[in-house]
C-alpha positions in Angstrom: -14.5 -9.2 -45.0 -15.2 -6.5 -42.2 -12.9 -4.8 -39.7 -14.0 -5.7 -36.4 -14.2 -3.2 -34.2 -11.9 -1.4 -31.1 -13.0 -1.1 -27.4 -12.2 2.4 -26.0 -11.8 2.0 -22.2 -13.4 4.3 -19.8 -10.6 6.3 -19.5 -9.7 6.8 -22.8 -13.0 7.0 -24.8 -14.7 10.4 -26.0 -17.1 11.6 -28.3 -17.1 15.0 -29.5 -18.5 15.2 -32.7 -15.3 16.5 -34.8 -12.9 13.5 -33.4 -12.5 10.7 -35.5 -13.3 7.1 -33.7 -11.8 4.0 -33.4 -14.2 0.7 -33.1 -15.6 -0.9 -30.1 -14.9 -4.3 -28.7 -16.6 -6.0 -25.5 -13.7 -7.6 -24.8 -11.5 -5.0 -24.1 -14.1 -3.7 -21.6 -13.5 -6.7 -19.8 -9.8 -7.2 -19.9 -10.2 -3.4 -18.2 -12.4 -4.9 -15.6 -10.0 -8.0 -14.8 -7.2 -5.5 -14.1 -9.4 -3.2 -11.4 -11.1 -6.3 -10.0 -7.3 -7.6 -9.6 -6.7 -4.4 -7.8 -9.6 -4.5 -5.7 -8.9 -7.6 -4.4 -4.9 -6.7 -3.9 -5.7 -4.1 -1.9 -8.1 -6.1 0.2 -5.3 -8.1 0.9 -6.7 -11.4 -0.8 -4.9 -11.6 -4.0 -0.8 -11.1 -3.6 -0.3 -10.1 -7.2 -3.3 -7.7 -7.8 -1.0 -5.1 -8.0 -0.1 -6.3 -11.5 -3.6 -5.1 -12.6 -2.2 -1.6 -12.7 0.1 -2.8 -15.2 -3.1 -3.9 -17.3 -4.1 -0.4 -17.1 -0.7 0.9 -18.6 -0.8 -1.4 -21.3 -4.1 -1.1 -22.4 -3.8 3.0 -21.9 -0.7 3.2 -24.1 -2.9 1.2 -26.5 -6.3 2.9 -26.7 -4.8 6.3 -26.4 -2.1 5.7 -29.3 -4.5 3.8 -31.4 -6.9 6.9 -31.2 -4.1 9.6 -32.0 -3.4 7.7 -35.2 -7.0 7.4 -36.2 -7.2 11.2 -36.1 -3.8 11.9 -37.9 -4.9 9.1 -40.6 -8.3 11.1 -41.1 -7.3 14.7 -40.3 -3.3 14.8 -41.5 -2.7 16.0 -38.0 -4.2 15.7 -34.4 -5.6 18.5 -32.5 -3.5 18.6 -29.0 -5.6 21.4 -27.2 -9.1 19.2 -28.7 -7.5 15.9 -27.3 -6.1 17.2 -23.3 -9.3 18.8 -23.3 -11.5 15.4 -23.7 -8.5 14.2 -21.2 -9.5 16.8 -18.6 -13.2 16.0 -19.2 -13.0 12.5 -18.7 -10.3 12.6 -15.8 -10.7 15.5 -13.7 -14.4 15.5 -12.3 -14.3 12.4 -10.2 -11.1 13.6 -8.9 -12.4 17.2 -8.1 -15.6 14.8 -5.8 -13.3 12.6 -4.3 -10.8 15.2 -2.8 -13.4 17.2 -0.3 -14.6 13.6 0.7 -10.8 12.9 1.8 -11.1 16.4 3.6 -13.9 15.3 5.5 -12.3 11.8 6.3 -8.9 13.5 7.8 -11.1 16.1 9.5 -13.1 13.7 11.6 -12.0 10.0 11.2 -8.1 10.4 10.4 -5.3 9.5 13.1 -3.3 13.2 14.0 -0.5 11.9 12.8 -2.1 11.2 9.3 -3.6 14.3 8.7 -0.6 16.3 7.5 0.5 13.3 4.8 -3.2 13.1 3.7 -2.9 17.3 2.8 0.4 16.4 0.9 -1.2 13.5 -1.1 -4.0 15.3 -1.6 -1.8 18.4 -3.3 0.2 15.7 -5.1 -3.2 14.2 -6.5 -4.4 17.7 -7.6 -1.2 18.6 -9.3 -1.2 14.8 -10.8 2.7 14.7 -9.0 1.6 11.4 -6.6 3.9 9.1 -8.0 6.9 11.7 -7.0 5.9 12.6 -4.2 6.0 9.2 -2.7 9.3 8.6 -4.2 10.8 11.8 -3.0 9.4 11.1 1.0 10.9 7.4 1.1 7.7 5.9 1.2 7.2 2.4 0.3 3.8 1.2 -1.9 4.1 -1.9 0.1 3.8 -0.5 3.3 0.0 1.2 2.2 -1.6 -1.5 4.7 0.3 -0.4 7.7 -0.3 2.9 7.9 -2.8 4.0 4.9 -3.2 7.5 3.0 -7.0 7.3 1.0 -5.2 8.8 -1.7 -2.2 6.5 -1.8 -3.2 4.5 -5.1 -3.0 7.8 -7.2 0.2 7.5 -7.9 -0.4 5.2 -11.3 -3.1 8.0 -12.2 -0.4 10.9 -11.9 1.8 8.4 -14.4 -1.3 8.3 -16.9 -1.7 11.7 -16.6 2.3 12.7 -17.3 1.9 10.2 -20.3 -1.1 12.0 -21.8 0.8 15.3 -21.5 3.9 14.0 -22.9 3.0 11.4 -25.5 0.6 13.2 -27.8 3.3 15.5 -28.3 5.9 13.6 -29.0 3.3 11.1 -31.5 2.3 14.7 -33.2 6.3 15.6 -33.7 7.3 11.5 -34.9 4.2 11.4 -37.5 4.8 15.0 -38.7 8.3 14.3 -39.7 7.9 10.7 -40.7 7.4 11.0 -44.6 6.6 7.0 -45.7 5.4 5.3 -42.9 4.3 7.3 -40.3 3.3 4.6 -37.9 6.1 2.6 -38.5 8.7 5.7 -37.4 6.2 6.1 -34.1 7.0 2.1 -33.3 10.5 2.5 -34.0 10.4 5.5 -31.4 7.6 3.3 -29.0 10.4 0.3 -28.6 13.2 2.2 -28.1 11.8 4.3 -25.4 10.4 0.9 -23.9 13.8 -0.7 -23.5 15.3 2.8 -22.2 12.6 2.7 -19.5 13.2 -1.4 -19.1 16.7 -0.2 -18.1 16.3 2.2 -16.5 13.8 -0.8 -13.8 16.7 -2.5 -14.2 19.4 0.0 -12.6 17.4 2.1 -10.6 16.0 -1.0 -8.4 17.0 -1.4 -4.9 15.6 -4.2 -3.3 15.8 -2.2 0.4 13.7 0.9 -1.3 12.0 -0.5 -4.3 9.4 2.7 -4.6 12.0 4.6 -7.3 11.3 1.3 -9.9 7.9 0.9 -8.8 6.4 4.4 -9.0 8.9 6.5 -11.3 7.1 7.6 -14.2 10.4 6.8 -16.3 10.8 3.1 -14.9 7.2 2.4 -15.6 6.9 3.7 -18.9 7.2 0.5 -20.6 4.1 -0.7 -20.2 2.4 2.2 -21.7 5.1 2.2 -24.3 4.4 -1.5 -25.0 0.8 -0.8 -25.7 1.9 2.0 -28.1 3.4 -0.1 -29.8 1.4 -3.0 -30.6 -1.1 0.5 -31.6 1.7 1.0 -34.3 1.7 -2.6 -35.5 -2.1 -3.0 -35.6 -3.3 0.5 -36.9 -2.9 -0.8 -40.5 -3.4 -4.6 -40.4 -6.3 -6.5 -40.9 -7.5 -9.2 -38.6 -6.4 -12.3 -38.5 -8.3 -14.4 -41.6 -7.1 -18.2 -41.1 -8.8 -20.6 -38.9 -5.3 -21.9 -37.7 -4.1 -18.2 -37.1 -6.8 -17.6 -35.1 -6.1 -20.9 -32.9 -3.0 -20.0 -32.6 -3.4 -17.0 -31.2 -5.9 -18.3 -29.0 -3.4 -21.1 -28.0 -0.8 -17.9 -26.8 -3.8 -16.4 -25.4 -4.4 -19.0 -22.6 -1.0 -19.3 -22.1 -0.8 -15.7 -21.4 -3.9 -15.9 -19.3 -2.5 -19.2 -17.3 1.2 -17.1 -16.7 -1.0 -13.9 -15.8 -2.9 -15.9 -13.4 0.4 -17.5 -11.6 2.0 -14.2 -11.5 -1.4 -12.2 -9.9 -1.6 -14.9 -7.4 2.0 -15.5 -6.3 4.3 -13.0 -7.4 4.9 -10.3 -4.0 5.9 -6.3 -5.4 8.9 -6.6 -3.5 10.3 -9.7 -5.5 13.7 -8.8 -7.6 12.5 -11.1 -10.4 9.7 -8.2 -10.9 12.2 -5.6 -11.7 14.5 -7.8 -13.9 11.9 -9.0 -16.3 9.0 -10.5 -14.3 7.3 -6.7 -15.3 8.1 -7.0 -18.7 6.9 -10.8 -19.2 3.2 -9.8 -17.8 3.2 -7.2 -20.0 3.8 -9.0 -23.3 1.0 -11.4 -22.0 -1.1 -8.8 -21.7 -0.3 -7.8 -25.6 -1.3 -11.3 -26.5 -4.6 -10.7 -24.5 -5.5 -7.7 -26.3 -4.2 -9.0 -29.4 -7.1 -11.8 -29.2 -9.1 -8.9 -28.1 -9.4 -7.3 -31.3 -10.2 -10.2 -33.1 -13.5 -9.7 -31.9 -16.0 -12.6 -31.3 -13.9 -14.9 -33.4 -11.4 -15.7 -30.5 -12.7 -17.5 -27.9 -10.7 -15.3 -25.5 -12.0 -12.2 -26.9 -15.5 -13.7 -26.1 -14.2 -14.9 -22.7 -13.7 -11.2 -21.4 -16.9 -10.4 -23.2 -19.2 -11.4 -20.7 -20.9 -8.7 -19.1 -20.0 -8.5 -15.7 -16.8 -8.1 -17.0 -18.0 -5.3 -19.4 -19.7 -3.4 -17.1 -17.2 -3.4 -14.2 -14.8 -1.9 -17.1 -16.9 0.6 -18.3 -17.2 1.9 -14.6 -13.4 0.8 -13.4 -12.1 4.5 -13.7 -14.4 5.0 -10.5 -13.8 2.0 -9.2 -9.9 2.3 -8.8 -10.7 6.1 -8.0 -13.1 5.2 -4.9 -12.0 2.0 -3.7 -9.1 2.6 -1.1 -10.3 5.2 0.4 -13.6 3.3 1.0 -11.5 0.4 2.1 -9.4 3.2 4.3 -12.7 4.2 5.4 -14.6 0.5 6.2 -11.8 -0.9 8.7 -12.1 -3.7 10.9 -12.3 -2.0 13.9 -15.4 0.6 12.6 -17.2 -2.3 11.2 -16.8 -5.0 13.2 -16.7 -7.4 10.0 -13.3 -9.5 8.9 -12.9 -11.7 6.1 -15.8 -12.5 3.6 -18.3 -9.8 5.1 -15.8 -6.9 5.2 -14.9 -7.9 1.6 -18.3 -8.0 0.4 -19.3 -4.7 2.1 -16.1 -2.8 0.6 -16.9 -3.8 -2.6 -20.8 -3.1 -2.7 -19.8 0.2 -1.1 -17.0 0.8 -4.2 -19.8 -0.4 -6.4 -22.4 1.4 -5.8 -20.4 4.7 -5.6 -18.6 4.2 -8.8 -21.8 3.8 -10.4 -23.3 6.7 -9.1 -19.9 8.8 -9.9 -19.8 7.4 -13.5 -24.1 7.8 -14.3 -24.4 11.1 -13.0 -21.0 13.0 -13.0 -18.1 11.5 -15.2 -20.9 10.7 -18.0 -22.7 14.0 -18.2 -19.5 16.0 -18.2 -17.7 14.0 -20.9 -20.5 13.5 -23.1 -22.1 17.5 -23.2 -18.9 19.3 -21.2 -20.0 21.7 -17.7 -23.8 22.0 -17.1 -23.1 25.8 -16.6 -20.7 28.1 -16.6 -17.8 28.6 -19.0 -14.7 26.2 -18.4 -12.1 28.9 -17.7 -14.1 30.0 -15.3 -15.6 26.9 -13.5 -12.2 24.5 -13.5 -10.1 26.9 -11.9 -13.0 27.5 -9.2 -13.7 24.0 -8.5 -10.1 23.3 -8.5 -9.7 26.3 -5.5 -12.4 25.0 -4.0 -10.9 21.4 -3.6 -7.7 23.0 -2.3 -9.6 24.6 0.1 -11.0 22.3 1.5 -8.2 19.9 1.8 -6.5 22.5 3.4 -9.5 23.2 6.1 -10.0 19.5 6.5 -6.0 18.8 7.6 -6.0 21.2 9.8 -4.2 20.0 12.9 -6.4 20.2 16.0 -4.9 22.8 18.6 -7.1 21.6 21.5 -5.4 19.8 24.3 -6.6 16.6 25.7 -8.3 17.2 29.2 -8.6 14.8 31.9 -10.4 15.8 35.0 -11.4 18.8 33.7 -7.2 19.9 33.8 -5.3 20.5 30.9 -3.0 17.0 30.1 0.7 17.8 29.5 1.2 18.3 26.0 3.3 14.9 25.2 3.6 14.2 21.5 3.6 10.7 19.6 7.1 9.4 19.3 8.3 9.7 16.0 7.9 6.5 14.3 11.7 7.1 12.5 12.4 7.2 16.2 10.3 4.1 17.3 11.7 2.2 14.6 15.4 3.0 15.3 17.6 2.5 18.1 17.4 3.5 21.8 17.9 7.0 22.9 20.3 7.6 25.2 18.5 9.8 27.8 16.3 7.0 28.9 19.4 4.1 29.3 20.2 4.2 32.7 18.8 3.8 35.7 20.1 5.7 39.4 21.5 3.9 41.8 19.4 2.3 44.5 21.2 4.1 47.4 19.0 7.4 47.6 15.8 6.1 46.3 12.9 5.6 48.2 12.5 2.4 49.6 9.7 1.0 47.4 11.2 2.7 44.3 11.1 -0.1 41.6 13.9 -0.1 38.8 13.1 -1.4 35.3 14.8 -2.4 32.9 12.8 -2.6 29.4 14.1 -4.9 27.0 13.2 -5.7 23.2 11.7 -4.5 20.0 10.4 -1.3 19.4 7.4 -2.2 20.7 9.2 -2.2 24.3 11.0 1.1 22.6 7.2 2.9 22.2 5.8 1.1 25.9 9.0 1.7 27.8 8.8 5.1 26.5 5.0 5.4 28.2 6.8 3.9 31.1 9.4 6.4 31.9 6.5 9.0 31.5 4.4 7.3 34.0 7.6 6.3 36.2 6.7 9.1 39.4 2.9 8.4 39.5 4.0 4.6 39.8 7.0 5.1 42.2 9.1 3.9 39.5 12.2 4.1 37.3 12.8 3.1 33.8 15.5 3.0 31.9 14.8 1.7 28.0 17.5 -0.4 26.3 15.3 -2.3 23.8 15.8 -1.8 20.3 13.7 -0.8 17.3 13.8 -2.7 14.4 15.4 -6.3 15.9 15.3 -9.9 15.6 16.4 -12.1 18.6 17.7 -14.9 15.8 19.1 -12.0 13.7 23.2 -13.4 14.5 21.7 -16.9 14.2 19.8 -16.9 11.3 19.2 -14.5 8.0 16.3 -12.2 9.0 14.0 -9.9 7.0 12.1 -7.0 9.0 8.5 -5.8 7.5 10.3 -3.8 4.8 12.0 -7.2 3.4 15.2 -6.3 4.4 17.6 -7.3 7.3 16.5 -5.7 10.8 18.5 -1.9 11.3 18.7 -3.2 15.3 20.0 -6.5 14.5 20.0 -8.8 16.9 17.4 -7.5 20.1 19.0 -10.1 22.9 22.6 -9.5 22.3 23.2 -7.0 25.2 20.5 -8.2 27.4 23.5 -9.8 30.0 25.5 -6.9 29.4 22.7 -4.1 30.2 21.3 -6.0 33.4 24.9 -6.4 35.1 25.4 -2.6 34.4 22.5 -2.0 36.0 21.3 -4.6 38.3 17.6 -3.8 38.0 14.6 -4.8 40.4 12.7 -5.9 37.4 14.1 -6.9 33.8 10.9 -6.8 31.4 10.7 -8.2 27.9 8.9 -7.1 25.2 9.3 -8.9 21.7 5.8 -7.2 20.5 6.8 -7.6 16.6 8.4 -10.9 16.6 6.0 -12.8 14.8 5.8 -11.0 12.2 9.5 -11.7 10.8 11.1 -14.4 8.6 13.9 -16.3 9.5 15.5 -18.2 7.1 16.3 -22.1 8.4 17.1 -24.9 6.5 17.4 -23.2 3.4 13.7 -21.8 3.7 12.0 -19.1 4.7 10.2 -19.6 8.3 7.6 -17.7 9.5 5.6 -18.0 12.9 3.5 -21.1 14.0 6.4 -23.1 11.4 8.1 -25.6 13.7 11.6 -24.8 12.7 10.8 -20.8 13.6 8.9 -21.6 16.8 11.9 -24.2 17.8 15.0 -22.0 17.1 13.4 -19.0 18.8 12.2 -21.0 21.8 16.2 -22.1 22.1 17.2 -18.7 21.8 15.0 -17.0 24.5 15.6 -19.8 26.7 19.0 -19.3 26.7 19.1 -15.3 26.6 16.2 -15.5 29.6 18.5 -17.7 31.7 21.6 -15.7 31.7 19.0 -12.6 32.3 17.7 -14.0 35.7 21.0 -14.1 36.9 21.6 -10.2 36.8 18.4 -9.2 37.5 15.7 -9.3 40.7 13.3 -10.6 38.5 12.8 -11.1 34.6 9.4 -10.7 32.8 8.4 -11.5 29.8 5.5 -10.0 28.0 2.5 -11.8 26.0 1.7 -9.5 23.4 -1.4 -8.4 21.9 -3.0 -8.9 18.7 -1.9 -6.0 15.9 -4.8 -3.8 15.4 -6.3 -0.9 12.9 -4.4 -1.8 9.4 -2.4 -4.6 10.7 -5.4 -6.8 11.7 -5.9 -10.4 10.0 -6.7 -13.4 10.5 -3.2 -14.3 9.8 -1.6 -12.3 12.3 -3.9 -13.4 15.1 -2.9 -16.7 14.3 0.7 -16.1 14.3 0.6 -13.6 18.0 -1.2 -17.4 19.4 2.2 -19.4 18.2 4.4 -16.5 19.7 2.5 -16.2 23.0 2.3 -20.1 23.2 6.2 -20.1 22.8 6.7 -17.0 25.3 4.7 -19.3 28.1 7.0 -22.4 27.0 10.3 -20.1 27.4 9.2 -18.8 30.6 8.3 -22.1 32.0 12.0 -23.2 31.2 13.5 -20.4 32.7 11.4 -19.4 35.8 10.6 -16.0 34.3 6.9 -14.5 35.0 4.8 -13.4 31.9 2.6 -10.0 31.7 -0.6 -10.8 30.3 -0.4 -7.8 28.0 -2.4 -9.4 25.8 -4.8 -10.8 28.1 -5.0 -7.1 29.3 -5.7 -5.2 25.7 -7.1 -7.7 24.2 -9.2 -10.0 26.1 -10.7 -12.0 23.4 -9.4 -14.4 20.8 -8.8 -12.4 18.1 -8.3 -8.5 16.5 -12.1 -7.9 16.7 -11.7 -7.8 21.0 -9.0 -5.5 21.7 -9.1 -2.3 23.2 -8.2 0.2 20.9 -9.1 3.6 22.9 -8.5 5.2 26.4 -9.4 8.8 27.2 -10.5 9.1 24.2 -7.1 8.9 22.3 -5.8 5.7 20.8 -3.9 3.2 22.6 -1.9 2.1 19.6 -2.1 4.5 17.1 -0.3 2.7 14.4 -2.1 -0.9 15.4 1.6 -1.9 17.3 3.2 1.0 19.5 1.9 1.8 22.7 2.3 5.6 22.4 0.6 9.1 23.8 -2.2 9.5 25.9 -4.2 6.7 25.1 -1.2 4.2 26.2 -1.0 6.0 29.5 -3.1 3.6 31.6 -1.6 0.8 30.0 1.9 2.0 31.4 0.0 2.1 34.7 -1.2 -1.1 34.9 2.2 -2.2 33.8 4.2 -0.7 36.4 1.8 -2.6 39.2 1.8 -5.6 37.6 5.7 -5.7 37.5 5.6 -5.5 41.1 
């Protein structure tokens, strides 16, 4: 019986004449296609566990690269490391060098000023294949990618693979050279030992408040690649299954693995502690079962399932799909396209498929098969890298042109840094001058609430002289009004750093005696609260009842110490926060605001109607004076927010 042919991935297969090859099976292309589809739908916010497609890629890479190395060693008695690395560079580097100038254009013409420095740093890290450690050292959370995306956020996984391509062939060549009796068995033992060490590192380094170290570390994510390598060692000299009963048992195991992966991809969120204490390893074992099915060829029904042409085609262009999809998603936003839901998803997928196919057909494959079309690699490659780096540096230059208003320069007023927006209030904006000595019509305003109140309060202070007002901000960043009554979670999946929003409202009002106390809870609808043993969110009755009771209590106390109490109806989040889910949550929260105001006699500020006059986020006004009103989609900052601050001061009178 002839041995079935193994598939070679688009990110791993090569065709130079002197290289011993491994056989081809369509099912492995299909597995790769399924992996990239999971990532595409995860990044489009449609598949909560689709990020696990990256793990599938890792396992496949370990399996196929190790299979190639073992095949070369078996045929030639040695591994030509320089030839291996040249093949890797020809396969992977051209598309990256094409992507960087495109990202530079995005940074120059479309990115917000606050994004530019990050794009530059991410671009340099991408070119150096150091992006995963750059993210870790910068303290970035991968799970915040929807909130403040960088078009190169996803390159962390490519960096891990490239680091593997550098180190693993060296170690493999050393082990195979030293092993006398059974080189594959020796490499299997090394693979399993290193996989166990990597798993232990993930377990020990996991921090539920800061998952990036465990999620993006080369050492902690090596388990998946090394398990793939171990499977290659097991199968390298083993014939395919011959007995029908064995094939049936394997297909049943493959079906169970497929079902388990489906459940994980649909339900398992990336911050779940279960992932880092065994969840990743279970999904990786399931992938190993699917690969084992695939290498049986058409005799396996699971292999036949993954051999369908659409999945195989996606697998062939999977490298380009992965590389290009996220920059395109950052470009094709709801605000730029005026689309949402399925139409936006369809546009993003169509653009990604088209560009990825063109990259595969006219850039990746020609260079992979025939090398550079002109010049010598030692000259052309450094020149291409230098050109890409230059384009990146030019595209990410910060603009030195000041904003203007009526032909006059506007005073430089930088955006409030997000760490400050999301932290506690600052001392210099806490106090109000006494009523005595102020003009009679001066409005003394106390701003209370969360980080949205901090940001808009800063704008109110900046505009207070033009509005004949004095403003104090005693809001708290990253807070929740129910923090002292129930466990709560912030957007970073941990307890709110600012604690309880309203614990000092009555005290602050009694101390300052403002004419108006303005309450803004612009992010309240984001926060889940544990009530009755379950996590409740906006629109849940338990969440609604608990927050309504708390707001009714604190607004009643606040009214006794303030001349007037106003609570804001908050606008829909936009930019990277925009979604139908958050629109619905915002509507539920604003209905609660109306109820609390009616119960306590407080007034409401129609901030939502002013900023977002329609029924969803697509109606929201995004810019004023040529600058974004809410640069990050939620917090009012900078020149664009000045008009809304002026309007707010007028409404408070």
